[in-house]
VOPA-164068 format. One record per residue: residue number from 1; residue in one letter; y negated, x, z of N, C-alpha, C, CB in turn. Coordinates in Angstrom, 1 decimal, decimal comma. Glycine has a CB too. Layout:
N
seq  type  n_north  n_east  n_up  ca_north  ca_east  ca_up  c_north  c_east  c_up  cb_north  cb_east  cb_up
NUM  A  Y  X  Z  Y  X  Z  Y  X  Z  Y  X  Z
...
***
This chain:
57
seq  type  n_north  n_east  n_up  ca_north  ca_east  ca_up  c_north  c_east  c_up  cb_north  cb_east  cb_up
1  M  1,2  0,8  0,0  0,1  -0,1  0,0  -1,3  0,9  -0,1  0,2  -1,1  1,2
2  I  -1,2  2,0  0,4  -2,3  2,8  0,5  -2,7  3,3  -1,0  -2,0  4,0  1,4
3  G  -1,8  3,7  -1,8  -2,1  4,0  -3,3  -3,1  3,2  -4,0  -0,9  3,9  -4,1
4  P  -2,7  1,8  -4,1  -3,6  0,8  -4,8  -5,0  0,8  -4,1  -2,8  -0,6  -4,6
5  I  -5,2  0,8  -2,9  -6,5  0,9  -2,3  -7,2  2,1  -2,6  -6,4  0,8  -0,9
6  F  -6,6  3,4  -2,5  -7,1  4,4  -2,8  -7,7  4,5  -4,5  -6,0  5,4  -2,4
7  G  -6,6  3,7  -5,3  -7,0  3,8  -6,8  -8,2  2,8  -6,8  -5,7  3,2  -7,9
8  I  -8,6  1,7  -6,2  -9,7  0,9  -6,3  -10,9  1,8  -5,8  -9,6  -0,4  -5,6
9  V  -10,9  2,5  -4,8  -12,0  3,3  -4,4  -12,3  4,5  -5,3  -11,8  3,8  -3,1
10  G  -11,3  5,1  -5,9  -11,4  6,2  -6,9  -12,2  5,4  -8,2  -9,7  6,8  -7,2
11  F  -11,8  4,2  -8,6  -12,5  3,7  -9,6  -14,0  3,3  -9,4  -11,8  2,5  -9,9
12  L  -14,3  2,8  -8,2  -15,7  2,7  -7,9  -16,2  4,0  -7,8  -16,0  1,8  -6,8
13  C  -15,8  4,9  -7,2  -16,5  6,5  -7,2  -16,7  7,0  -8,5  -15,6  7,6  -6,5
14  G  -15,7  6,8  -9,3  -15,9  7,3  -10,7  -17,0  6,6  -11,5  -14,5  7,3  -11,4
15  Y  -16,9  5,3  -11,2  -17,9  4,4  -12,1  -19,4  4,9  -11,6  -17,8  2,6  -11,7
16  Y  -19,5  5,1  -10,3  -20,9  5,4  -9,6  -21,2  6,9  -10,2  -20,9  5,3  -7,8
17  V  -20,4  7,8  -10,2  -20,5  9,3  -10,5  -21,0  9,1  -12,0  -19,0  10,1  -10,4
18  A  -20,3  8,5  -12,9  -20,8  8,4  -14,3  -22,2  7,9  -14,4  -19,9  7,4  -15,0
19  R  -22,4  6,7  -13,6  -23,7  6,1  -13,8  -24,9  7,0  -13,5  -23,8  4,8  -13,0
20  Q  -24,4  7,7  -12,2  -25,6  8,7  -11,8  -26,0  9,8  -13,0  -25,0  9,5  -10,5
21  R  -24,8  10,0  -13,7  -25,1  11,2  -14,5  -25,7  10,5  -16,0  -23,6  12,2  -14,7
22  G  -26,0  9,1  -16,0  -26,5  8,6  -17,3  -25,5  8,3  -18,2  -27,4  9,5  -17,8
23  G  -24,3  8,0  -17,8  -23,2  7,9  -18,8  -23,4  6,5  -19,5  -21,7  8,0  -18,2
24  K  -22,9  6,1  -20,7  -22,8  5,0  -21,4  -21,7  4,2  -20,7  -22,6  5,2  -22,9
25  P  -21,5  2,9  -20,9  -20,5  2,1  -20,4  -19,0  2,6  -20,7  -20,7  0,8  -20,8
26  L  -18,6  3,2  -21,8  -17,5  3,7  -22,1  -17,2  4,9  -21,2  -17,3  4,0  -23,4
27  D  -18,3  5,6  -21,2  -18,2  6,7  -20,3  -17,9  6,5  -18,7  -19,5  7,4  -20,3
28  R  -18,6  5,4  -18,4  -18,4  5,0  -17,0  -16,8  4,5  -16,7  -19,5  3,6  -16,8
29  L  -16,4  3,7  -17,8  -15,1  3,2  -17,5  -14,1  4,5  -17,7  -14,7  1,9  -18,5
30  Q  -14,3  5,6  -18,5  -13,4  6,7  -18,6  -13,4  7,5  -17,2  -13,9  7,6  -19,8
31  Y  -14,6  7,8  -16,7  -14,7  8,2  -15,3  -14,0  7,6  -14,5  -15,9  8,2  -14,7
32  A  -14,2  6,1  -14,5  -13,6  5,4  -13,3  -12,1  5,3  -13,5  -14,3  4,0  -13,2
33  A  -11,6  5,3  -14,7  -10,1  5,4  -14,8  -9,6  6,7  -14,4  -9,6  5,2  -16,3
34  G  -10,3  7,8  -14,7  -9,6  9,1  -14,2  -9,6  9,3  -12,9  -10,2  10,3  -14,7
35  F  -10,9  8,9  -12,1  -10,8  9,0  -10,7  -9,8  7,9  -10,0  -12,1  8,8  -10,1
36  A  -9,6  6,8  -10,6  -8,7  5,7  -10,1  -7,1  6,5  -10,1  -8,8  4,3  -11,2
37  I  -6,8  7,0  -11,1  -5,6  7,7  -11,3  -5,4  8,9  -10,4  -5,6  8,1  -12,6
38  A  -6,4  9,8  -10,1  -6,3  10,9  -9,2  -6,1  10,3  -7,9  -7,5  11,6  -9,2
39  F  -7,0  9,4  -7,4  -7,1  8,8  -6,0  -5,8  8,0  -5,8  -8,4  7,8  -5,7
40  G  -5,4  7,4  -6,8  -4,1  6,4  -6,5  -3,0  7,4  -6,3  -3,6  5,3  -7,8
41  L  -2,9  8,5  -7,3  -1,8  9,3  -7,0  -1,8  10,0  -5,7  -1,7  10,2  -7,9
42  F  -2,9  10,5  -5,2  -3,0  11,1  -3,9  -2,7  10,2  -2,8  -4,3  11,5  -3,8
43  G  -3,1  8,8  -2,8  -2,8  7,8  -1,8  -1,4  7,6  -1,8  -3,5  6,6  -2,0
44  T  -0,5  7,4  -3,2  0,8  7,4  -3,1  1,5  8,4  -2,4  1,3  7,2  -4,2
45  L  1,2  9,8  -2,5  1,6  10,8  -2,0  1,4  10,9  -0,4  1,0  11,8  -2,8
46  L  0,2  10,3  -0,1  -0,2  10,4  1,2  0,7  9,1  2,0  -1,9  10,2  1,2
47  G  1,0  8,0  1,3  1,8  7,2  1,9  3,2  7,6  2,0  1,7  5,9  1,3
48  I  3,8  8,3  1,1  5,1  8,8  1,1  5,3  9,8  2,4  5,4  9,4  -0,2
49  A  4,2  10,7  2,4  4,2  11,6  3,7  4,1  11,0  4,9  3,1  12,6  3,7
50  L  3,3  9,9  5,1  3,2  9,2  6,2  4,5  8,4  6,6  2,1  8,2  5,9
51  A  5,1  7,9  5,6  6,3  7,2  6,0  7,3  8,1  6,4  6,9  6,3  4,9
52  R  7,6  9,3  5,8  8,6  10,3  6,3  8,3  10,8  7,7  8,8  11,5  5,3
53  F  6,9  11,2  7,8  6,7  11,7  9,2  6,5  10,7  10,3  5,4  12,5  9,3
54  L  6,3  9,4  9,9  6,2  8,5  11,1  7,6  7,6  11,2  4,9  7,6  11,0
55  G  8,6  8,1  10,4  9,9  7,6  10,4  10,2  6,2  10,0  10,3  7,7  11,6
56  A  9,3  5,6  9,2  9,4  4,3  8,4  10,7  4,4  7,4  8,0  4,0  7,5
57  A  11,6  3,2  7,7  12,8  3,2  6,7  12,6  2,6  5,5  13,9  2,5  7,3
***
């Protein structure tokens, strides 16, 4: 459940970064997609690590 939440946060961060840099709408979506993938992957790995360390079955 952490992965999708991080993905949404990454999407919003990427969109904001591209907007601050003066990107066009497609640039904003590309940044948002890239950040969403990166953050979502990190969130998924974090969820797996937490499950293993906390002993969730």
